[in-house]
N, C-alpha and C positions, 0 to 999 in steps of 0.2 A: 178847905177841904182837900184840895189837890196837893197842896204842900204837905199835910200830915201823910197822905197815902205814899209819897215819895219817899219820906222818912222812914215809913214801916219797911219799905222794900229793900232799902240799904241796909237796915238793920238785920233783915232776914238774911241777906248774901253775907254778911259779915259772919254770921254764925255758922253757916254752911261751910264757909272756907276754912275756918278754924279747924274742922273735922275731916280734911282731905288728907291721904296718905301717899308717900313716895312709892315708885314701883321697885320692886327688889330686882338686884343683878347679881348673876353669878359670872365671876372671870375664871375660865378652866385655863389650866396649863399641864404641860407633861414634860417630865424631865427628861424623857429620850424616847423617840418613836421608831429608831431601826438598830436592830442587832444582828449579831453573828451568830447564827445557829438558834439562839435563844436569849431572852433578856427580861428584866422586869421594869414595867413602868409605874412609876409614882404619879397618881392623878391628885392633882391639888386644885381645891375651888375656893377661890375668895368670895365671900358673900357682901354685899352691901344692901342694907335695907333693914326690916323688923324681923328680929328672929323670934322665935325659931322658924326653921325653913322645912318645907316639903319640896322633895326633888327625886328624881330618878336617874339612874344611869343603866347603860347596856354594856355588856362584855362579850365579845367574840374575839376569842384566842384559838380557835381550833378544836378546843377541847370543851368549853363552855360557850354558850350561845344563849344567854338569857338577861332579862332585866332585873333591876333590883329597885325597891322603893324605899326611901329613907324619908322618915318622917320625924318632926319635932326635933331638927338638928338645931341646937341651941348653941351655935358657935359661928364666928364669920368665917371660919375656914374649915376645910375638909380636905383629907389626905387619905389615900388609898393606894397601897403597892398591889400590884397584879402582875403576874407571871405569864409570858407569852412564848410558849414553844414553838408557835406558828404564827404566822402573819393574821392579822385581824383588825379589829378596830375598838375604839371607846366612844360612848356618847352619852352626853349629860343633857338631859330635858326635863320638861314639866316643873319649872320652878314655881314655888308659891310661897309668899311669906304668911307671918302669923295673922295677917288681916285678911288673908284669903286672896290677896292680889297677886296675879301671875307676872312672874318677871321675865327678865331677859338673860339668855345664857349667851356668853360670848365664847368663841372657840370651842364650841360644845362637841364637835367630833374630831377624834384623832385616829388617823390611819397607821397602824402598827406593821412595819415591815421587818420580817425575819430572814434574813439571806442565809441561804446554804454555802458550806464551806467548799469552795471550788478544788477540784482535784487535777491539776495540770500535768502534761506528760512531755518529756524531752525526748525524742526519736534520735535515731541515727542520722548523721548529716545526710542531706540529699546528694551533695556532691562537694568535691574540692577541686578548684580551677586554681592552678598556681598556688598561693598560700590564702585564697579566699574559700572560706568554709562557708557553704550554704546551709544555715542550721535549720532544724524542723522542730516544730512543737505543736501540740494540740490543746486546747481547752475543752473544759466539761461543758460551760454553758455558753449559749449563742450570744447572750447579752454582755457577758462579762468582758473585761479589757485585759491586756496583758502588757508585760513590758521585760525584756531582756537585759541582763548587765553581766560585766565581766566579774570576775572574782577578785575579791579586794587585792590591791597591790598589782593588778594585771595591767601594765601599760605598754606592752609589746604587741599592741593592736588595737582595732576600733571596731565598733559595730554599726551598721549601717541599718536604718530603719527599724530601731530596736523595739517598736510597738507592734510591728506585724508578726506573724505566726512563723515567718521563715526570713529572718533578717541574714545579713552576711557579715561573718566574722573575718576580718581582715587580719591576719597575723604578719608581723615583721619577719619572723624566723620560724623555722620548724621547731615543734616541741610540744610539751603537754600544757593544756590551759584548762581553766574551769570556767563553765559559764553557768549562769542562773537565770531560771525562767519563772516568773511571778503571773498568777492570774488573779483579778480582783474582781470579785462579783459584791458589788455593794460596798457593805463595810466589811465584808469578809475577804480575806487574801491569803494565797499560800504561794510559798516560793519553793522551788526545787533546784538542784543543782546537779551538773554532770561533767565528767572530765572529758575532753577531747584531745585527741593527739593529732597533730597538724603534721602531715606530710606534703611536701611540695609536689604537686600533680602538674605538669606543664598543660597549658590550654593549647588547642590545636592553632598551627602556625603556617604561615606560606601563602600560596596564591598561585597566579599564572606564571608560567616559566619566561613567556614572553608577553610584551605589551602591545603587540600588534600581530595580525594574521592577514594574508592575502589569499582570497580564493576567487573562484570564478562565480559569476551569477547563476542562479537557480541550483546552488549547492550548498551544503552546510560545512559551517568552518569548525575545525577542531581546535579547542583550547586546552593546551596541554597544563597539568598542573603539578606542582611541587608541594605536597603536603605533609607534615608531620603532625603526631599526636596520637590520641588513642581511636584506633578505627572501629566501627564505621564512623566516618566523618561526613557531615552534611555541608554542601556549598549552596549558599544562597546567593543568587545572582539576578540581574535584571537587563532587560534591552532598552529600557527607558520608559517601557510602557507595562510590561507584565513582569511579575517576580517568579522565578523559577527555583526548583529545590532538586538538586542531585545528591544521592549518598552513595558513599564508598565507591568512588569513582577516581580514575587517574586522569580524566580528561572530561571536558563538556562539548557537546556537540550542539551546535546552534540549530535554530529551524533554517529552512531554506531560506536564502537570502538573495534579493534582486538589487539591492543598492547597498553601500556602506553602511555600517552602523558602528555604536559603540556599546559594548556589554561591560557592566559593572559588577565585579565580585565585591560583595559587601559583608559577608558575614560567613564563619566557619563555626560549626556545632559539633562536638564530638558525641561519642556514644553514651557519655554520662550527662551531657547536657551543657558542657563549659562551652562557652562562646567566645570568640574573637571578632572584633570589627576590622576589616581589613580596606575597604572602599579603595579597590584596584580597578583602574579602568583598561580594557583592552579593546584596541581599534580594529575592527574587521573592515578590511579594504576589499571591495568587491570590483573585479573587473569583469567586463562584459563578456558573456559566452555568445557565440554567433548562433543565430538562428538559422538553421540551414534547411534548405529545401532541393532535395536531388531532382526535382521535376516529377511528371506523371505521363504516362503514356496509356490512354484509354482503350486502346486495341492493339492486337500484335502487329507486328511490322512484316510486311510482305516483301521479302528479299533478303539481303545480306548486309545492310548498311543502315544506320540511323544517326541523327543530330541529337546529341544529349543536350540536355536543358536545365542545368542546376542554377542557382543563385549564389552569388559571391558579394559580400559586402565590402564597400570600399577600404582599402588598405589591408583586406585580410587575404590570407593564401588558403589554397585548397588542393585536393587531389582525388582521382578517383581510382578504386580498387575494387578488384572482382571478388565478391564475397563468396559466391558458389556459383559454379558453371554447370551444375546438374549434368556432369558428364558429357557436355557439348562438344563440338568440334573445335572449339577455341575461339574466343572473342578478342580482337585487338583493338585497343584504344588508342587513337592516334597521337594524342597528347593528354597525358594524365592529369596535366596540371590546370587543363583549360576546362571550366564549367561546361562549355558548349562544343567540347570536341567531338570528332567524329567517330564511332565505334563500328567495326564490319568483322564479317566473317570471309573465310575463304570459301567461295562459292562450290569449287571442287570438292570441298571436304564437309560442305554443310550438311547437316541432317534435315531430314523433312521438317521437323519440330525440334527447336531449341528454346531453352530457358536460361536466363543469366540474372544473377541477383548483384545488382552495382551499389557501391556505397560512394557517396561523395563526402568528404571530410573537409570541414573548415576550420581554420586555425586563426586566433586572434594574433596578430603580428606582434602586438606589443606585451602580451602573455601567452607563450606557446602552450601553457598548460590549459588555457581556455579553448576547448574543443568542443565542436557537435558534428554530428553527422547525421544524415538521412540516407535511406536506401530506397532503391527503385526496382521493379521486376519488369524484365523486358522479355517478351515472346517473339521468336522469329519464326516466320514461315517461309521455307524455301520456295522461291518463286519458280514456277515450271518454265524451262527455257529449252529451245531448239528440240521440242517434241515431234517425234516423227516414228511412223510405222515402216518407213522405206517406201519404194515405189509399188505399184500395183503389179501383181504376179498373176502369170498364167501357168497352169499346171494341167497335166494330163493324168485324169483317174485319181488323182492324189486325195487321199482321205485326211491326211495330215502334213502339215509343213512346218519348217523351222524358218524363223527369218530373224534379222537384227533389227533393232530399235535404237533411237536416242532420246535422252530426257526422261526415260522412265524409272531410272534406278531410284530405289527408297522412296518412290512416289506413291500416295494413295491412289490407286487405279479403279475405275469403273469401265466395264466393258459392256458393250451393245453389239450382240452377236445374233447370228441367224438362229432360227431352231435348229437344235441338235448339235450345233457348234460349241466347242468350250476351248477355254484358253489356260494354258500352263504358263505362269510367270515367275516361277521359282527361280530360273536362270537368267533373268533380266539381266543384261540387254537381250539376250536371246529369248524369243517367245516361241511356243509351240502351239498352233492351232489344229485342234482336232475335230473329227466329225464332219469334214467338209463334204459338200454334195455337188454334183455336176452343175455348171452353171454358174452364176454370180454369187460370191460369198462376201457381202461387205462386212468388215470388221472396223468397229468404233471404239476408241479408247479416250476416255475423259479423265482429266487430273484436276481434282479440287481440293487444294491444299490450304487449309485455314481460312484466312481473309484474301488470299490470292485470287484473282480472277480465273476462272475455270478455263482449261486448254485443253482442246480435242484435236486428234488425229485420227485419220482414216486410211483404210487400205482395202482395196479390192482384190479378191483372189478369185480369178476365173479357173474353174475347174473344166476342161475339156475331155472328150471322149479320145480314143486312140487317134493319134496324128501320124499320118504315112507320108513320107517323102518319097520321090521318086527318081532320086540321082543325088550324086554328090561328087565333089572333085579332090581327090587326096594328093594335092600338089604341093603341099608344104606351105601354102599362102596363109594358113591359119583360119580360113574360111571354109565352111561346109566339107571339113576334112573327113568326117566320118558319117556312116549311114545310121540314122536314128529313127525309132519308131517312138512317138511320143506317147507316154502313159505305159511303154513296156516295163518301167520300172515297177510298175503297180501291178502287175499281172503276176500273180504266183504260177509256178510250173510252166513257164513260159519256155518256148522253143523256136528258133529261126532257123529255115532251111533256104539256101541260096541254089538256084539252078543256072546253068548257061543256056543257051539258045536250044542245045541239044538235049536238055533235060537231065544233064549230068549234074549231079550234087557237087558244088565246089566249096561251100561253106556251111557248116551246120554246128549250133550252139544251143546250149540252155541258158536258163536265167538271164537272158539278153537284157543288157541295160540296167540289171539291178545291182543296187549297191551291195559290195561285199562278194561279187562272183570272181571267179579265177581270171576271167577275159577282161579286156580293156572295155570300158564303157562305149557301146556304139561297135560298128564294122569299119574298120579301116580299109577294107577292100581286099585284104590279104586272103588269099584262098587257103584252104586246107594244105595244100601242097606247097605253100610258101610264095606262090606267084600273085601277082596283081596285074590285071590287065584291063584297059578301057573296054566298053562294051556295053550290050544289053544284057540284063539278067532278070531273072524271075525269083520270086520268094514266097514262102508261106509261114505265117508267123501264127502260132497256136498258144492257147494257155487257159488257164482255169477260169472260167466265168466269161469268156469271150468267144464270139464266132470266130472260126479261122479267118486270117486275112491274106488274101492271095492278090498280089501286084507285082509290076516289073519295075526295075530301078536301071539308071544308067551311070556308068562310072566313066568320067571323061576327065583327061589331063593328069591321069595318074604318074606318079614318078615309080620306077622300078625299084 
């Protein structure tokens, strides 16, 4: 029973296998999928399987965008020409044979690309440097490629980087040439030509006149240039660290240098952009500039002399100069080459206050152009010396006196005076004191000049009342030669009458002892009759503002 069942199953499977169908296949091909501006695609389908076939295809050519159903195609090949004015695609799908069995579509979709025709442009050359013409072209499409070429038969030149928009055409000689420029966009390409006239235009040339310069430290070097070409011309140079650019110059001024350096001039570029590589080194030799210090005086000098204090580096030289004397009396520098020389004024001519601006200049002995200087301001305060108001003075009834002084000339004076007393110092060394009163009048003068110690001088002026003498001896010995009444000179409208013992008037005068009177100051003993005799006499002295004075006097030892 089991064996019969197995035979039955095998028979059934054999019958079913005899009715199985193969899957249909469509192999799709396209004669061309890329065109310039437009084109026609021939779609070809080769079928394998049981015809007739049903299938679909879709067309998108920028104008038509739709699907088409094909049924009962009873052939193993299908062709269809399709025009594509624009890019698009073709697609074959949904294959089924006569038995309703779905098939396989190979290469069922094709992308069609329609390239636009490019429109290249040749512009005027950018520049001509020597016989090198820098061409200029532009393309229409960013994705396109370009290529330049020379006209057929042109062998007197070469093109450099012909695939760029701006290649260089190097001519062998001046003349007329033709160049061609082609733009390639996919399968579209367009070439245009243009004539060019090559005229030799020299590139800039030249460089530094000298390959070395010498300067002093903390200064700038000047590199003189000798350049020819079409100006303005730019000069590119470097100090080894930074790159600099100067335009339309005849010289290069470096930065401030401390040490020696090498500057390199490496490129020239004229106004048209023509460049020349020069690579020229210029050695900048830097000699040391002295660092000068003229010293400093924190306060004025009291007196007429000072010790200067400048610095001087070993091996260098220096000298002092007076830059400004500020109209002083005149400063003398003992040794102008000595940094610590003595400087002095003439005390007799020195002003109360003087200013001087001195300059100390230091010179590098190995390079006398390397010089530095520093200035110092010095103030001199004249020191008070030999200050005196003279000896104390006794006067009689004087309201004002004039006396001589020393050491006061041109000095700042301060007076300490009794109440009511004043001083006129306009005629120093003569001083006039006014407003004196009877008794002691203490006059104090103080000189305070700048930083100098204050100096004080005093004078006592004693003002006494009328002083009367009772005798004199006019004998020619120079002592007590005349009869004087102390203070008479200060009594206006005074009158002196002298009597002998009999009461007879022997001498009479007015304005006795007053300065400017016609009579000799004092009485010399001569009577009005011209005689002079020893003896005892009496006198009366009167005047404005005083009580009459009556007294006697004795003349003894007179000469006839």
